[in-house]
N, C-alpha and C positions, 0 to 999 in steps of 0.2 A: 161201536156209534164210530161214523167220518167224525174226520178233526179237519178246521181249517187251519192248526195251527204247522210247520216244520216239526220234524224232529219225533215225530211222533207214528205208529202205522194205524189210530185210529180205531185197534179191537183188542178186547181183554177176554180172552178166551179162561170159559167156564167148565168145570169135565168133573161130574162126578161118580166120583167108582163105585157107588154102589148100584149104581141102578146103568151105568156106562154111556149116559146121554153127556151131547159137550150142549152151548150156544154162551151169545154173547152176552160177557156181561156188562148192563149200562156203564161207562164213565164219559162224563160231560167236557162237554170242551170250560167249560165253569172250575170243575173240578182239577182239570188240569192248570189253570191258573194261579190256584187256592195250593195246592198240596204235587205239582207238577210234576212227581214222578217214583221208583223207589222205593224206601222203604215208608215216607210219609204218605205214599196214594197205596201201600198194601196193609198200613193200619188206619188211616179210611174206610177201607174196605173191610179189614177185620172188624172194626170199631162203630159199619152199617149193619153187621151179618146174627156176630157172636153176642151171648148177655152174658153174664153172671153166675148163671149156673153151668157155662160150658166145659165142659171139661176137656186137658191137653189131647186123651187119649181117649176119642169120639166119635160118632162119622158128622159129627155139626164141626167139629175146627179144618179149619181148614187150612191150609199151606198157599201161599201168597206168595206165584215168585215176580216179581218186576220186574224192569228197564228202569232206563232216567231217558229222557232227550238228548242225553251228550252219546248214549251206545248208538253207536256203529255209525255213527258223525266220523271219526279219526283225531275227533277231540284226546290231547294227551291224557293218557289211562283210564283212560272210556269205554275196558269191557266188563265196568264191574255186571255182574245181578245181585239183588236180594230176596231173600227169603224169611218171610214173615208168618206168625203162628204163634198160641198161644203154645209155651213151652212145658215138659212134661216135666222139666229140672226147676225150675222157677217158681211156678201154676201162672203165668204171669204173661204178655207178651213181650214173645223175643222178637229179636229181626238179625241176620247173619249174611255179610256180605261176602260175596265170591267173587274172584275176577276166571280166570280159565277163559270161555268162547262159549258158554251156555246163554249168554246173555244177547251175545250178537245174534247166533244161531236164530232166536228167537223174535225176536227181530226182522229177521230175513224171511222168517215164515209168516211173519204180517202182524205180527202180537207184541202189545206193549207188556202185555202181565198173560200171567197162566193163574187161575186157580186149582186148586185140586181140594175136593173136600170126599167125604163119604169112607167105602172100604169096600178093597176086593172081599171078594169068598176066597180068591186062592191067591199064589203071585202074580204080581203082573210086571210087565213094562209095557212103558208108552210110546208112538212112535209118532211124532207131527210134523208134517212133510207138506207147507204152505197150508192152506183150506185141507186137506186129510191129514185126520186126526183118525190109527188103530192103535187096540189094545190091544198085545200081544201075552201069552200064556210065558210066562217066567218061571217053571218049572225046573229050568237047566239051570237058571242065573242064580238062582237060591242059596246060600250058602256063600257063594265067591268071594271073593279081597277086590278091593274098586278098582287094582288096576288091571284084574284079569277080563273081572267082567265088559271095563269098557275094549277089554280086546276081542272078545266074543261079541261085540254089538256090535264091533267096527267089521267083525265077520256075517256078519246077517246083513248087516246094511251095505256090502260090495253091489256092485250090480252085476246084472249077467255078464258084462264083459270084462270084470276082474276089477275094475277102478271102485277104488272106495265112496261114498255117498259123503261130501263133508257136511258134518253137522257137529252140534253141541251136547255134549250127553250131564245130569248130573245122576249120579249111581247112589247106591248106599253098601256096608261094608258087612260084616256078617254084628257087628255092634247095632248098627240099627234095626237092624231083624231081628236081636235079640232086649228090643229096647233098652238097653243102655241110656238112660237120662242126658247123656253128654255124647250120643252122638252122629254123625257131622253126615253131610251132603257132601260129594264128593265131584270137581271137576275137570278134568285134564285133572294134573299131580296140586291143584287148589282148593282149599279147603271151604263151604262155610260153614264153621268148627263150633261156632257158641252156642248152650242153649235146647242141645239135644233137638237140634230139626230134624235130622238123621233119625231119630223116634220117632219121631210121629210120622214121618214118609214109613216106615218099617213097619207100622201097628195097621196102615192102611193095606197092606201088603204092596206096596207098590216099591218097585227093587231096583228102578231105572225110567224116563224119562229121552227121549232122543228129538233134537229137534234139528230141520233143514228150511231152506225153499232159496227161494229167488231174486227179491223185493229187496228193492233199494231206499236205505233210508232219506227222504229227503229234507231241506233243507232251506231256511227262507233268504234270508242271502249271501247263494255259495260263495260267491264271490272273495265278498267283502270277510265271513268267514274264516275261508282258509287263509287269507292273510292275516288276520288274527291268531291264525294255530300257527304258524309258520313262526313267527316273534313269539308265541307263548311255549313251542316245544323248545327254542335256541334258550330261551330265559329258564328253563328247565337244566336246561343239559349246562347252563352257564354260573344257576347258585349250589353254594358250597355246600350245601345237606342233600339237593334233587340231583346236580350234577357232578358232585363228587365224593360225598360218605356214603350216601346210600348206592349207587351205583358199587364202589371198590367195595365193604365191606358189608352189605345189605344195611337189616336193621341190627345184625351180629356187633356191628361195630360199635355199638351203644355199650354193653356190656361195660368194660373197662371205664367209663364218664361216669356209669350208676356205682362201678364198685370205689371210684373218686369218692363222688357225692352220698357215698352211704348209701348209694337205694337201691342196691343188688339184694333181693329177699334171698337171705340164707338160713338153712334147716327150717325152715315151715315159717320163715319172716321172724325167730326171734332174733335174725341178727341184721342189720341189711349190708356186711361186709364178707368174701369170702374169702379165705388165706388163698385157695387155688385156684381162683378164679381167672389167671393168666391160663391155664390147659385148657378153658374155656372159654374164651372170651373170642370175633368178631379176627383178630388179628390170627388168632391159631388156625382159625378155620380157615380166613383167606389164604396163609403159607403151607398149610396141608394137609389141608384134604379139596381142598375148593377145584371142582374144574371147569365150570364157565360159571361164567353169567349168562340169567334170563329172565325176559321183562311176560307180562300177561300181554294177549294183544294190544295193540295202538300205543303199549308204554312206553316214555323214554329213559326213564329212569333205572329201569330193569333189576332190580332191588333183590330179588330171588340167587340162593344159590344150591348151584347144581354139586354132590357128591355121590362119593362111589362105597357102594352098602351091599356086599356078597356081588363083586363085579356086574352090579350094574350101577349103570349112573339115571341119580335119582334125583329129588329135591331135598335140597337140605335144609336146619332146623333153621325160624327165626330166632329171634333175641329172647322171648317167648320162652319157647323150647331148652333155646338152652341155657339161660339163668334156672326155670324152674325144673329140671331134671339133670340140672348142675349143682350150683351150690344148693336148692334148695331141698335135696336129698342126701347132701356131700357129697358129688360120686366128683372127682374130676375128670373120668376119660373120656374123651371127646367122641372117637370113634362110637362109643360106647349111645351119647347123642341121638348122634345120627342113624345108628342102629334102628332105636326107640322111633326115633322119629319117621322111621317109617315105616316104619312094624304100625303101631298109631295110626297112621297115613289108610294103612292096607286094611287092615281092619275098620278102615269110617270113625274115630274116635278126635276128640280134644284134647291137644296135646297138655291145654294151661290146665280143663277140669280132671286131667286122666291122672296129672306130675300134681298136681296139686290136694286132692283128694288123697293120693299114694304122698304124702308127706303126711296131713292128718292119720291116718292110718298108723304110720309110722312114730310116732307124735303118741300117742292114743296105746299103743302097744309101751312104748317106754316109759310112761304115767301108770302102766299096770290098770289100764279100763280095756284094755280090747284084747287079749292074745289073739296077734296073726302071725306071728315071724319073722312080720319085716320091720328092718332098723334102717338107720341112716347108714350111707356110709358103705350096704352091702347089694351088693347090684348082680347077683350070680343068678339071682333067679327074678328078674325082673322080666324077662321078655315074658316067662308063662306066667305072669301078674297080669300082664298086656292081655294075652288070651284068654286068661280062664274071668277074667272083668267083658272081654265080648260074647265070649257063647255062654259066662252068666255060669261058671263051673264053683265050686269049693269056695272059697272067700273074697272072689269076684264077683259071685251072684251081688253081695252088700255092697263093694266098693263100685258094684253099677250103676249107684243113686247119689253114689254125691257127696262133698264132706257134712254138707249141712242135714242128710236127712242120717249121717253117721254117726252125726253127733248130737243128734236128738235123739235116736238111741242107748248112744257107750256117754256119753258126755262128753265135755272136753271145747264146749263154745267158743270157753275164748280163745283156741287155738285151730280152731276152721273158722281157717281166710276166704270166708265170702262174702260176699252182698245181694241180698236176698234169694239167698239161693246159687248164683253163680258166681265160682271162684276166681280172687284177685288173677290180674296179671301182674308180674314178677318185677314191678317197680313199688317200692317199699314206700308207705304212704309218710311213716312218720320223720322221712326226710325228703317229704313231696308233701306242706298239708294241701294244697290245691287239689292237687291228684285224693288225695288222700275225701277230704268234701268231693270232691266226683265221684267214685267209686260207689261211695251210699247214694247217693241221688239217683244216678246213672235212670235213667229207664227198663234196662235189661237186668239190672245187676253189676257185679261186678267190676262192670267196664271201663279201663283205661280211655277207650276211644269217645266211646258214645258218654265218658265221664266228663269230656272237653279236655283230656290231655296234658295239664297244667303242668306235669312234669320234662314237657318242651325248655318250658322257659324260666323254672325251676332248676335247673342245672344242667341238662341237655346239650341244649344251642343258645342259652341266656347264661344269666347270673342272679337270675333275681330271687331276695330271700326266702329260701326256701322252708323257713319257717313262722316266717309273718303270718297273720290270718289274715291281713290287712287288705283290702284290692283283692282276694283273690276269691272273692264270692260273684264280685259281678265279672271278672273273666270269666269265670269260667262258664258263667252262662251267656255271654260272646261266644265262645269257644266252642262251645254246646252249637248252638247256634247254627253258623257259621258252617260247623262240619255236616253237622245234617239236612243243611240247604246243598250242597256241595254234593254227599251223597242222596240227596234224591234226585240230581241230575244223572247217576248213572256214576260216577269220578271215582277214583282211588280219592283214599283222604292224602296219602304222599306231598298228594299237589300240593296241601295249605301250608305247607315244609314251607312255602317258596310266598309265604306272607310276609314274612319279616325280607326287609331289603337284603342284600345279601356283605354291602359293609358291617351289619352288626351286627352280621352272624361269623364274618370269618376274623373283625379284628378284635376278640374277647374285650381287647386292654387298652383302646382307645378310648378318649373322655367322650365322647358321646355315645358309645354303648353303654359304658358306666352310668353315663346319666340317667339311661333308659333304664334300666336294671332296675334305678333305685328310685325313679321316681313310680315305674308300678305300682307300690304298695297304697300311691295316693293317687289313683286315677278313680278310682271308684266312682267317685258322683260324673264323671265324665260319663264314660262307661253304660253310667243310669241314664243318661239320657238318650244314645242307642236305644241303651233296651228296651228304654220305656215310651219313645218315641223315633221308631227305623228312618220313617219318615223325611227324618231328617237331612238322612244322608244321601240328600235325592240325585248323585253324580254313580261315576263307574268310579274303579280305583284303579287307574292304568298299568299296566306292567305287571306290580304285585300280585293284584287277585284281577284274572279274565272272566271268572267265571259267570258272574253278572253279564258283560258283556258278551257273550257269548252267546249263553239264556239266549239274550233277546235277536241273534243275528238268528242259530239255530229254528228259534219258532218262530218266531215275530211280534213273540208278547212285549207286552210295554216293561221295563228292566231296570233298575235301577242297581245301586249296591244297597240300599233300604229296602226296597221291596224283597231282594233275594235274601236278604237276612228275616225278615219280616217271616216269610218261606219256613223260614229254617226253625222260625219261634214257633208258628202256627205246627210244626210236626212234632217238635221236643213237647211242646207241649197236646199237643195231640196222645200221644201215646201216655202221655201220666194221665191225662182223664183219661182214657180206657183203662190201664191201671189200676185207677179207684173201685174200677165194678168189683177188683177182684180182693181189696181189701189193703190195697198200699196206700198211705198216709206218712206219718212223719214220725212215727215208730217203726217204719218199715227201709227208712233213710238210717244204715245204722251200719259197724263198724264191727267187727271181733274186738275180745277188751283189753286185747293184745296190742293192739292198733292206738287203740283213742286213750287207756289208764295205765298204761308200760313205759316210759320211755324208754327209747333206741339206746339212747347215753343215759346210765344210772345217774339218776340225781339230776340229770337236767329235761325239766318237765317241759321245757322248746320241742324235744323229740319225741311227742307224741302228736295225734292229730284234735286239735280244737272242735270238733266236728258240730257239737251244741250250737257254738257261737257263731260259725260257719251257715249254718244252715238257718239260723233264723235271720241271716243281710240275705242270703240266697231266697229264700221262698219271695221277701220282699220287692228284689230282682225282678224274681220273674211275675210276683202278681198272683201267687196262692199263699192262701189263708196260712195263720199261722199251723193248721193242721200239715202242710202240705199237699193241698188240694187245687186245683184253678177253680179262682171266681169266677163267678154268672161274667162278672165286668170283665173277665180276661178272656173269658171263651166266647163272650160277646164281641170284641175287641179284635179276637184276631177271624170270626168268622167261622166256628171250629160248631158245629151241627151235624149231629149223627143220629139216624135216624132208629136204632136200636135204643132204648133205654137201661139203665141198668139196672 
């Protein structure tokens, strides 16, 4: 359907692998205003089409790949695309966000989104060039690793004159083909890692999708947007987080701060500090391993590292991988982490879930629950374990199902560190209780970003009281909704790091920074006003938050900070509303007892997550009932209506 708004191509492509038929999925301008794009758009499509009876590995389940209105405009860090589906790992809605260039080229082909349903009888790959869609046999690609299959696709897409076609690609590796529940989708060297989207792609016998085209993304007020964009990029490059810390050491630079704050998950989250952290931190990675910094398309931050593995320059590990494959399993060899990170990427597996599942198995073996030969500190067999998981061989066949499944079979639920079946990130929540709440209520499970990333103010960048629950629920709602809106635009969430004015970050000991940090726990009532009545913020927030103004200049929609924030709130509540179809309620918003019942510091009850207390405040702030279900009043207030009923 054509659109009057800039930033959109006006078409969403649907492809049924069972029949091989393609069609245009109807998506109206009213839906563009309400849901913007990205994961919120995908949630609406899934909610309109899937019922409570839909299974993740079924022909009815959809892979919904979406862009946002920022994608292809040159807005900073806007090459993101989203994949949403029902997760084989959690059984609920999952969304997985990715860099690379696939989203950019999907829009160049003329599409804002791609919906894939059904199942092919044999392995296939899809080629999209403008309006031309071809389904190819993929027998010769099946079984190949993610890097090699992309090289083979480049050969297939080479023109007769020998010049390669500029294209975006998404592929799966052996893990996706063999239905590992945390299999990833890979684009270039970037991963849509979480929730098992690669397993859904593998079940559908879809090895890869390539997209290319020559269409331009329209912009409503191009000159004004370019001026805003110039100053926005300049601000990001001068900010202490996006212009210094992230470019200098990437997310790996956070390891040392986490260690200092007791937030570095160690020995399967038994502890919050690792004595050998200096051997696997960002400083060591930068000084001994990093070759060059890289960034995704249109990104001024350039947080990615490049390291050498077996004589080849490859993407280096992020903070999560360093933490969970370092102190998480008591490994102090950073070269091994680099190697394992590359192996997992090539196999097409989420490093977070793979590492945390491994740590659970080590502890289960130690506790005498499961004799599997895995031990903390024992590293000589880990590469073989990754291969066995990806091909479902030996103990890998069970490890491929994740920590929740394993704890259901062998016991040890108190140390199977997941929420809703999705393993937690590397931040230890007993020393960041706001993030602990976020992990528990997150729509896709144990995710730090979808959880609101309160650890940013609870020690990483600001020194807000890590242990107090006061104010944390309302702040979590605000952060979740803002990041939801930013993600729906197709932009990297790292741009939101610049939300806090530079002096507050760069001068932690100043009187105003200390005053701000002390005030945060008492700001709940003020934030509740924004949460309840977003329209009170009927302005833009210049300099520190350019997204709402940019959305107006790109699309032509009437946008204020308040309406932008409300769009994020709508998206977050929409996902929760859909998940209630699959049984999600208050009882699902949990953490393992190791985190809620056992103090990290023996005898200090403040070093555990006071989850139930915070959940009550959180549900009230969101307009959900005491059981964690969005009320009819809240759904009506946010204009949430789905075509398919529960």
